[in-house]
A tleap script that builds the chain and sets N, CA, C and O, in Angstrom:
source leaprc.protein.ff14SB
mol = sequence {
  NMET ILE ASP VAL GLN LEU THR ASP ASP SER
  ASN ASN VAL VAL SER GLU LEU SER TYR ILE
  ARG ASP SER ASN ASP ARG VAL VAL VAL MET
  GLU LEU ASN THR PRO LEU GLU HIE ARG GLY
  LYS GLY TYR ALA ARG LYS LEU LEU SER LYS
  VAL GLN VAL GLY GLU ASN GLN LEU ILE LEU
  VAL VAL SER THR ASP TYR ALA VAL GLY TYR
  TYR ARG LYS LEU GLY PHE VAL GLU VAL ALA
  PRO TYR VAL PHE GLU ARG CYS GLU PRO MET
  LEU GLN VAL SER THR THR CSER
}
set mol.1.N position { -13.695 -19.144 1.885 }
set mol.1.CA position { -13.158 -17.842 2.250 }
set mol.1.C position { -12.709 -17.146 0.968 }
set mol.1.O position { -12.095 -17.761 0.096 }
set mol.2.N position { -13.020 -15.871 0.867 }
set mol.2.CA position { -12.639 -15.065 -0.292 }
set mol.2.C position { -11.524 -14.127 0.150 }
set mol.2.O position { -11.672 -13.408 1.139 }
set mol.3.N position { -10.421 -14.129 -0.568 }
set mol.3.CA position { -9.270 -13.289 -0.243 }
set mol.3.C position { -9.173 -12.136 -1.233 }
set mol.3.O position { -9.343 -12.320 -2.438 }
set mol.4.N position { -8.897 -10.945 -0.708 }
set mol.4.CA position { -8.766 -9.745 -1.533 }
set mol.4.C position { -7.487 -9.035 -1.117 }
set mol.4.O position { -7.204 -8.890 0.072 }
set mol.5.N position { -6.721 -8.595 -2.102 }
set mol.5.CA position { -5.475 -7.879 -1.808 }
set mol.5.C position { -5.478 -6.507 -2.463 }
set mol.5.O position { -6.096 -6.296 -3.506 }
set mol.6.N position { -4.781 -5.591 -1.833 }
set mol.6.CA position { -4.536 -4.271 -2.390 }
set mol.6.C position { -3.032 -4.169 -2.600 }
set mol.6.O position { -2.255 -4.428 -1.681 }
set mol.7.N position { -2.624 -3.794 -3.800 }
set mol.7.CA position { -1.194 -3.695 -4.106 }
set mol.7.C position { -0.835 -2.271 -4.498 }
set mol.7.O position { -1.687 -1.485 -4.911 }
set mol.8.N position { 0.446 -1.962 -4.359 }
set mol.8.CA position { 0.932 -0.646 -4.770 }
set mol.8.C position { 1.373 -0.704 -6.236 }
set mol.8.O position { 1.174 -1.717 -6.906 }
set mol.9.N position { 1.963 0.372 -6.724 }
set mol.9.CA position { 2.381 0.449 -8.128 }
set mol.9.C position { 3.437 -0.583 -8.499 }
set mol.9.O position { 3.579 -0.931 -9.671 }
set mol.10.N position { 4.180 -1.075 -7.505 }
set mol.10.CA position { 5.209 -2.088 -7.755 }
set mol.10.C position { 4.673 -3.504 -7.546 }
set mol.10.O position { 5.438 -4.469 -7.529 }
set mol.11.N position { 3.365 -3.620 -7.390 }
set mol.11.CA position { 2.687 -4.901 -7.190 }
set mol.11.C position { 3.008 -5.558 -5.839 }
set mol.11.O position { 2.869 -6.772 -5.692 }
set mol.12.N position { 3.435 -4.760 -4.857 }
set mol.12.CA position { 3.640 -5.249 -3.497 }
set mol.12.C position { 2.309 -5.208 -2.755 }
set mol.12.O position { 1.574 -4.227 -2.862 }
set mol.13.N position { 1.990 -6.259 -2.005 }
set mol.13.CA position { 0.754 -6.285 -1.223 }
set mol.13.C position { 0.892 -5.305 -0.063 }
set mol.13.O position { 1.804 -5.427 0.755 }
set mol.14.N position { -0.020 -4.329 0.005 }
set mol.14.CA position { 0.019 -3.334 1.073 }
set mol.14.C position { -1.094 -3.549 2.099 }
set mol.14.O position { -1.042 -3.004 3.201 }
set mol.15.N position { -2.099 -4.347 1.731 }
set mol.15.CA position { -3.159 -4.708 2.667 }
set mol.15.C position { -3.926 -5.883 2.068 }
set mol.15.O position { -4.041 -6.014 0.849 }
set mol.16.N position { -4.451 -6.739 2.956 }
set mol.16.CA position { -5.220 -7.883 2.470 }
set mol.16.C position { -6.299 -8.232 3.484 }
set mol.16.O position { -6.148 -8.009 4.685 }
set mol.17.N position { -7.393 -8.786 2.968 }
set mol.17.CA position { -8.457 -9.231 3.855 }
set mol.17.C position { -9.069 -10.517 3.333 }
set mol.17.O position { -8.948 -10.860 2.157 }
set mol.18.N position { -9.726 -11.212 4.239 }
set mol.18.CA position { -10.444 -12.445 3.907 }
set mol.18.C position { -11.851 -12.315 4.457 }
set mol.18.O position { -12.055 -11.835 5.572 }
set mol.19.N position { -12.829 -12.753 3.652 }
set mol.19.CA position { -14.202 -12.692 4.130 }
set mol.19.C position { -14.999 -13.920 3.720 }
set mol.19.O position { -14.634 -14.666 2.811 }
set mol.20.N position { -16.102 -14.091 4.432 }
set mol.20.CA position { -17.051 -15.164 4.150 }
set mol.20.C position { -18.422 -14.536 3.974 }
set mol.20.O position { -18.600 -13.335 4.174 }
set mol.21.N position { -19.370 -15.346 3.604 }
set mol.21.CA position { -20.771 -14.922 3.590 }
set mol.21.C position { -21.497 -15.702 4.678 }
set mol.21.O position { -21.338 -16.917 4.797 }
set mol.22.N position { -22.296 -14.991 5.471 }
set mol.22.CA position { -23.037 -15.667 6.529 }
set mol.22.C position { -24.321 -16.284 5.962 }
set mol.22.O position { -24.548 -16.241 4.753 }
set mol.23.N position { -25.150 -16.849 6.825 }
set mol.23.CA position { -26.357 -17.535 6.373 }
set mol.23.C position { -27.367 -16.591 5.718 }
set mol.23.O position { -28.269 -17.041 5.011 }
set mol.24.N position { -27.219 -15.286 5.950 }
set mol.24.CA position { -28.086 -14.285 5.309 }
set mol.24.C position { -27.419 -13.654 4.094 }
set mol.24.O position { -27.893 -12.641 3.580 }
set mol.25.N position { -26.307 -14.257 3.626 }
set mol.25.CA position { -25.541 -13.801 2.467 }
set mol.25.C position { -24.859 -12.447 2.679 }
set mol.25.O position { -24.531 -11.758 1.713 }
set mol.26.N position { -24.648 -12.068 3.941 }
set mol.26.CA position { -23.922 -10.835 4.233 }
set mol.26.C position { -22.422 -11.101 4.213 }
set mol.26.O position { -21.969 -12.197 4.545 }
set mol.27.N position { -21.669 -10.097 3.824 }
set mol.27.CA position { -20.213 -10.185 3.829 }
set mol.27.C position { -19.717 -9.994 5.260 }
set mol.27.O position { -20.077 -9.026 5.930 }
set mol.28.N position { -18.879 -10.936 5.720 }
set mol.28.CA position { -18.304 -10.872 7.062 }
set mol.28.C position { -16.785 -10.949 6.927 }
set mol.28.O position { -16.241 -11.997 6.577 }
set mol.29.N position { -16.107 -9.847 7.203 }
set mol.29.CA position { -14.649 -9.805 7.126 }
set mol.29.C position { -14.094 -10.527 8.351 }
set mol.29.O position { -14.354 -10.142 9.491 }
set mol.30.N position { -13.332 -11.570 8.092 }
set mol.30.CA position { -12.775 -12.386 9.167 }
set mol.30.C position { -11.347 -11.987 9.513 }
set mol.30.O position { -10.890 -12.195 10.637 }
set mol.31.N position { -10.645 -11.413 8.539 }
set mol.31.CA position { -9.248 -11.045 8.758 }
set mol.31.C position { -8.907 -9.842 7.892 }
set mol.31.O position { -9.262 -9.793 6.714 }
set mol.32.N position { -8.219 -8.881 8.478 }
set mol.32.CA position { -7.732 -7.696 7.764 }
set mol.32.C position { -6.312 -7.458 8.243 }
set mol.32.O position { -6.065 -7.331 9.443 }
set mol.33.N position { -5.387 -7.400 7.309 }
set mol.33.CA position { -3.986 -7.256 7.682 }
set mol.33.C position { -3.290 -6.242 6.775 }
set mol.33.O position { -3.397 -6.302 5.551 }
set mol.34.N position { -2.586 -5.326 7.399 }
set mol.34.CA position { -1.722 -4.390 6.686 }
set mol.34.C position { -0.347 -4.491 7.333 }
set mol.34.O position { -0.212 -4.240 8.530 }
set mol.35.N position { 0.683 -4.855 6.556 }
set mol.35.CA position { 2.033 -4.939 7.129 }
set mol.35.C position { 2.437 -3.631 7.818 }
set mol.35.O position { 2.050 -2.545 7.386 }
set mol.36.N position { 3.207 -3.750 8.876 }
set mol.36.CA position { 3.607 -2.576 9.669 }
set mol.36.C position { 4.127 -1.421 8.826 }
set mol.36.O position { 3.796 -0.262 9.078 }
set mol.37.N position { 4.940 -1.737 7.828 }
set mol.37.CA position { 5.541 -0.657 7.029 }
set mol.37.C position { 4.539 0.093 6.161 }
set mol.37.O position { 4.863 1.145 5.610 }
set mol.38.N position { 3.333 -0.434 6.037 }
set mol.38.CA position { 2.311 0.216 5.208 }
set mol.38.C position { 1.151 0.787 6.026 }
set mol.38.O position { 0.208 1.335 5.456 }
set mol.39.N position { 1.210 0.667 7.333 }
set mol.39.CA position { 0.121 1.170 8.176 }
set mol.39.C position { 0.117 2.690 8.228 }
set mol.39.O position { 1.149 3.340 8.061 }
set mol.40.N position { -1.066 3.239 8.463 }
set mol.40.CA position { -1.212 4.688 8.583 }
set mol.40.C position { -1.335 5.402 7.258 }
set mol.40.O position { -1.300 6.632 7.222 }
set mol.41.N position { -1.478 4.674 6.173 }
set mol.41.CA position { -1.561 5.280 4.835 }
set mol.41.C position { -2.946 5.122 4.204 }
set mol.41.O position { -3.152 5.500 3.050 }
set mol.42.N position { -3.894 4.562 4.965 }
set mol.42.CA position { -5.261 4.433 4.470 }
set mol.42.C position { -5.535 3.192 3.647 }
set mol.42.O position { -6.614 3.063 3.068 }
set mol.43.N position { -4.578 2.275 3.585 }
set mol.43.CA position { -4.758 1.098 2.740 }
set mol.43.C position { -5.862 0.169 3.253 }
set mol.43.O position { -6.664 -0.316 2.455 }
set mol.44.N position { -5.924 -0.089 4.547 }
set mol.44.CA position { -6.952 -0.982 5.090 }
set mol.44.C position { -8.339 -0.383 4.865 }
set mol.44.O position { -9.273 -1.090 4.487 }
set mol.45.N position { -8.464 0.897 5.095 }
set mol.45.CA position { -9.748 1.574 4.863 }
set mol.45.C position { -10.143 1.486 3.395 }
set mol.45.O position { -11.303 1.226 3.076 }
set mol.46.N position { -9.201 1.696 2.519 }
set mol.46.CA position { -9.480 1.615 1.083 }
set mol.46.C position { -9.923 0.200 0.701 }
set mol.46.O position { -10.834 0.029 -0.110 }
set mol.47.N position { -9.287 -0.797 1.279 }
set mol.47.CA position { -9.631 -2.179 0.978 }
set mol.47.C position { -11.031 -2.519 1.495 }
set mol.47.O position { -11.802 -3.169 0.788 }
set mol.48.N position { -11.369 -2.096 2.703 }
set mol.48.CA position { -12.717 -2.300 3.226 }
set mol.48.C position { -13.753 -1.636 2.321 }
set mol.48.O position { -14.794 -2.220 2.021 }
set mol.49.N position { -13.460 -0.426 1.895 }
set mol.49.CA position { -14.363 0.297 1.007 }
set mol.49.C position { -14.506 -0.411 -0.331 }
set mol.49.O position { -15.606 -0.506 -0.874 }
set mol.50.N position { -13.402 -0.902 -0.857 }
set mol.50.CA position { -13.415 -1.615 -2.136 }
set mol.50.C position { -14.310 -2.853 -2.068 }
set mol.50.O position { -15.075 -3.117 -2.995 }
set mol.51.N position { -14.219 -3.604 -0.985 }
set mol.51.CA position { -15.047 -4.797 -0.823 }
set mol.51.C position { -16.512 -4.401 -0.682 }
set mol.51.O position { -17.391 -5.011 -1.292 }
set mol.52.N position { -16.766 -3.382 0.122 }
set mol.52.CA position { -18.145 -2.940 0.320 }
set mol.52.C position { -18.775 -2.484 -0.990 }
set mol.52.O position { -19.912 -2.851 -1.289 }
set mol.53.N position { -18.064 -1.701 -1.762 }
set mol.53.CA position { -18.582 -1.222 -3.043 }
set mol.53.C position { -18.721 -2.375 -4.034 }
set mol.53.O position { -19.727 -2.468 -4.736 }
set mol.54.N position { -17.722 -3.251 -4.097 }
set mol.54.CA position { -17.757 -4.378 -5.018 }
set mol.54.C position { -18.878 -5.351 -4.725 }
set mol.54.O position { -19.444 -5.947 -5.641 }
set mol.55.N position { -19.201 -5.514 -3.452 }
set mol.55.CA position { -20.274 -6.427 -3.054 }
set mol.55.C position { -21.626 -5.729 -2.989 }
set mol.55.O position { -22.665 -6.375 -2.850 }
set mol.56.N position { -21.603 -4.408 -3.091 }
set mol.56.CA position { -22.813 -3.588 -3.088 }
set mol.56.C position { -23.680 -3.835 -1.840 }
set mol.56.O position { -24.899 -3.980 -1.928 }
set mol.57.N position { -23.020 -3.878 -0.697 }
set mol.57.CA position { -23.738 -4.046 0.567 }
set mol.57.C position { -22.852 -3.619 1.726 }
set mol.57.O position { -21.629 -3.558 1.603 }
set mol.58.N position { -23.493 -3.325 2.857 }
set mol.58.CA position { -22.741 -3.034 4.067 }
set mol.58.C position { -22.093 -4.324 4.546 }
set mol.58.O position { -22.577 -5.416 4.251 }
set mol.59.N position { -21.005 -4.196 5.278 }
set mol.59.CA position { -20.265 -5.381 5.696 }
set mol.59.C position { -20.168 -5.457 7.217 }
set mol.59.O position { -20.264 -4.452 7.920 }
set mol.60.N position { -19.975 -6.675 7.695 }
set mol.60.CA position { -19.679 -6.934 9.100 }
set mol.60.C position { -18.194 -7.242 9.210 }
set mol.60.O position { -17.589 -7.754 8.268 }
set mol.61.N position { -17.608 -6.927 10.362 }
set mol.61.CA position { -16.193 -7.192 10.589 }
set mol.61.C position { -16.046 -7.899 11.929 }
set mol.61.O position { -16.603 -7.456 12.934 }
set mol.62.N position { -15.300 -8.991 11.946 }
set mol.62.CA position { -14.941 -9.663 13.194 }
set mol.62.C position { -13.582 -9.107 13.602 }
set mol.62.O position { -12.619 -9.187 12.839 }
set mol.63.N position { -13.505 -8.552 14.787 }
set mol.63.CA position { -12.299 -7.857 15.238 }
set mol.63.C position { -11.518 -8.656 16.272 }
set mol.63.O position { -11.959 -9.703 16.747 }
set mol.64.N position { -10.359 -8.134 16.599 }
set mol.64.CA position { -9.544 -8.607 17.711 }
set mol.64.C position { -9.495 -7.487 18.747 }
set mol.64.O position { -9.900 -6.361 18.460 }
set mol.65.N position { -9.006 -7.785 19.940 }
set mol.65.CA position { -8.825 -6.732 20.950 }
set mol.65.C position { -8.037 -5.561 20.383 }
set mol.65.O position { -8.372 -4.399 20.612 }
set mol.66.N position { -6.999 -5.881 19.650 }
set mol.66.CA position { -6.080 -4.879 19.116 }
set mol.66.C position { -6.770 -3.901 18.162 }
set mol.66.O position { -6.443 -2.714 18.155 }
set mol.67.N position { -7.724 -4.387 17.356 }
set mol.67.CA position { -8.300 -3.570 16.278 }
set mol.67.C position { -9.636 -2.909 16.623 }
set mol.67.O position { -10.175 -2.171 15.798 }
set mol.68.N position { -10.180 -3.149 17.803 }
set mol.68.CA position { -11.481 -2.592 18.164 }
set mol.68.C position { -11.517 -1.078 17.973 }
set mol.68.O position { -12.461 -0.553 17.382 }
set mol.69.N position { -10.522 -0.384 18.456 }
set mol.69.CA position { -10.467 1.074 18.328 }
set mol.69.C position { -10.405 1.534 16.881 }
set mol.69.O position { -10.975 2.566 16.528 }
set mol.70.N position { -9.721 0.778 16.054 }
set mol.70.CA position { -9.612 1.120 14.635 }
set mol.70.C position { -10.992 1.090 13.970 }
set mol.70.O position { -11.356 2.020 13.250 }
set mol.71.N position { -11.747 0.036 14.208 }
set mol.71.CA position { -13.072 -0.066 13.582 }
set mol.71.C position { -14.019 0.998 14.113 }
set mol.71.O position { -14.831 1.535 13.360 }
set mol.72.N position { -13.925 1.305 15.393 }
set mol.72.CA position { -14.756 2.392 15.939 }
set mol.72.C position { -14.393 3.721 15.285 }
set mol.72.O position { -15.272 4.528 14.980 }
set mol.73.N position { -13.117 3.945 15.075 }
set mol.73.CA position { -12.653 5.174 14.432 }
set mol.73.C position { -13.227 5.311 13.014 }
set mol.73.O position { -13.487 6.419 12.545 }
set mol.74.N position { -13.417 4.184 12.349 }
set mol.74.CA position { -13.970 4.199 10.994 }
set mol.74.C position { -15.496 4.282 10.965 }
set mol.74.O position { -16.099 4.299 9.892 }
set mol.75.N position { -16.117 4.333 12.144 }
set mol.75.CA position { -17.569 4.465 12.200 }
set mol.75.C position { -18.324 3.165 12.323 }
set mol.75.O position { -19.546 3.144 12.180 }
set mol.76.N position { -17.614 2.069 12.588 }
set mol.76.CA position { -18.285 0.790 12.808 }
set mol.76.C position { -18.826 0.765 14.237 }
set mol.76.O position { -18.248 1.369 15.141 }
set mol.77.N position { -19.933 0.064 14.428 }
set mol.77.CA position { -20.580 -0.059 15.735 }
set mol.77.C position { -20.565 -1.533 16.132 }
set mol.77.O position { -20.847 -2.410 15.315 }
set mol.78.N position { -20.231 -1.793 17.399 }
set mol.78.CA position { -20.179 -3.171 17.874 }
set mol.78.C position { -21.609 -3.685 18.062 }
set mol.78.O position { -22.369 -3.141 18.863 }
set mol.79.N position { -21.969 -4.739 17.317 }
set mol.79.CA position { -23.316 -5.307 17.380 }
set mol.79.C position { -23.352 -6.621 18.163 }
set mol.79.O position { -24.425 -7.111 18.515 }
set mol.80.N position { -22.206 -7.170 18.425 }
set mol.80.CA position { -22.026 -8.369 19.247 }
set mol.80.C position { -20.564 -8.325 19.690 }
set mol.80.O position { -19.778 -7.580 19.106 }
set mol.81.N position { -20.180 -9.098 20.700 }
set mol.81.CA position { -18.776 -9.045 21.117 }
set mol.81.C position { -17.818 -9.279 19.933 }
set mol.81.O position { -17.827 -10.335 19.301 }
set mol.82.N position { -17.011 -8.278 19.664 }
set mol.82.CA position { -16.000 -8.292 18.604 }
set mol.82.C position { -16.568 -8.378 17.192 }
set mol.82.O position { -15.838 -8.700 16.254 }
set mol.83.N position { -17.831 -8.102 17.030 }
set mol.83.CA position { -18.446 -8.058 15.693 }
set mol.83.C position { -18.946 -6.634 15.466 }
set mol.83.O position { -19.730 -6.103 16.252 }
set mol.84.N position { -18.479 -6.031 14.380 }
set mol.84.CA position { -18.782 -4.640 14.094 }
set mol.84.C position { -19.518 -4.513 12.769 }
set mol.84.O position { -19.308 -5.288 11.836 }
set mol.85.N position { -20.386 -3.510 12.718 }
set mol.85.CA position { -21.151 -3.235 11.508 }
set mol.85.C position { -21.128 -1.739 11.267 }
set mol.85.O position { -21.128 -0.942 12.206 }
set mol.86.N position { -21.110 -1.379 10.027 }
set mol.86.CA position { -21.183 0.040 9.675 }
set mol.86.C position { -22.553 0.280 9.081 }
set mol.86.O position { -22.962 -0.419 8.154 }
set mol.87.N position { -23.259 1.255 9.601 }
set mol.87.CA position { -24.637 1.507 9.186 }
set mol.87.C position { -24.734 2.337 7.916 }
set mol.87.O position { -25.805 2.431 7.317 }
set mol.88.N position { -23.637 2.934 7.504 }
set mol.88.CA position { -23.615 3.743 6.288 }
set mol.88.C position { -22.496 3.246 5.394 }
set mol.88.O position { -21.523 2.674 5.884 }
set mol.89.N position { -22.618 3.455 4.088 }
set mol.89.CA position { -21.527 3.080 3.191 }
set mol.89.C position { -20.263 3.865 3.517 }
set mol.89.O position { -20.323 5.028 3.915 }
set mol.90.N position { -19.126 3.216 3.343 }
set mol.90.CA position { -17.850 3.902 3.492 }
set mol.90.C position { -17.590 4.695 2.225 }
set mol.90.O position { -17.939 4.253 1.131 }
set mol.91.N position { -16.993 5.836 2.361 }
set mol.91.CA position { -16.626 6.632 1.196 }
set mol.91.C position { -15.400 6.010 0.543 }
set mol.91.O position { -14.519 5.487 1.227 }
set mol.92.N position { -15.349 6.069 -0.768 }
set mol.92.CA position { -14.141 5.623 -1.464 }
set mol.92.C position { -13.043 6.623 -1.128 }
set mol.92.O position { -13.248 7.834 -1.218 }
set mol.93.N position { -11.902 6.125 -0.749 }
set mol.93.CA position { -10.774 6.990 -0.422 }
set mol.93.C position { -9.625 6.674 -1.353 }
set mol.93.O position { -9.449 5.536 -1.787 }
set mol.94.N position { -8.853 7.688 -1.651 }
set mol.94.CA position { -7.655 7.444 -2.460 }
set mol.94.C position { -6.461 7.501 -1.531 }
set mol.94.O position { -6.470 8.207 -0.522 }
set mol.95.N position { -5.444 6.757 -1.881 }
set mol.95.CA position { -4.220 6.763 -1.092 }
set mol.95.C position { -3.055 7.086 -2.014 }
set mol.95.O position { -3.079 6.789 -3.208 }
set mol.96.N position { -2.053 7.689 -1.439 }
set mol.96.CA position { -0.849 7.962 -2.204 }
set mol.96.C position { 0.302 7.264 -1.564 }
set mol.96.O position { 0.382 7.197 -0.337 }
set mol.97.N position { 1.191 6.746 -2.351 }
set mol.97.CA position { 2.352 6.016 -1.821 }
set mol.97.C position { 3.457 6.963 -1.483 }
set mol.97.O position { 4.517 6.537 -1.024 }
savepdb mol mol.pdb
quit
């Protein structure tokens, strides 16, 4: 499992994700977490975009019931139960603290 964190200017973790590579070498995000106090600021989206750009490929995301709406809002499409894929690259977004 590969872990990636996004930190603010004070080096506090504002969002983190973990991913694996499947048998076709695709990136599959298994966990995405943003602490409650940092939600709604675009950090999770920025982190997903950072991984996608860094890996130079589209990514798959394994979701929970709670996050299904979030991934749909970002343009991901459900390709299997709780597995989402985005057919286009995510735009790099900037966030302000």
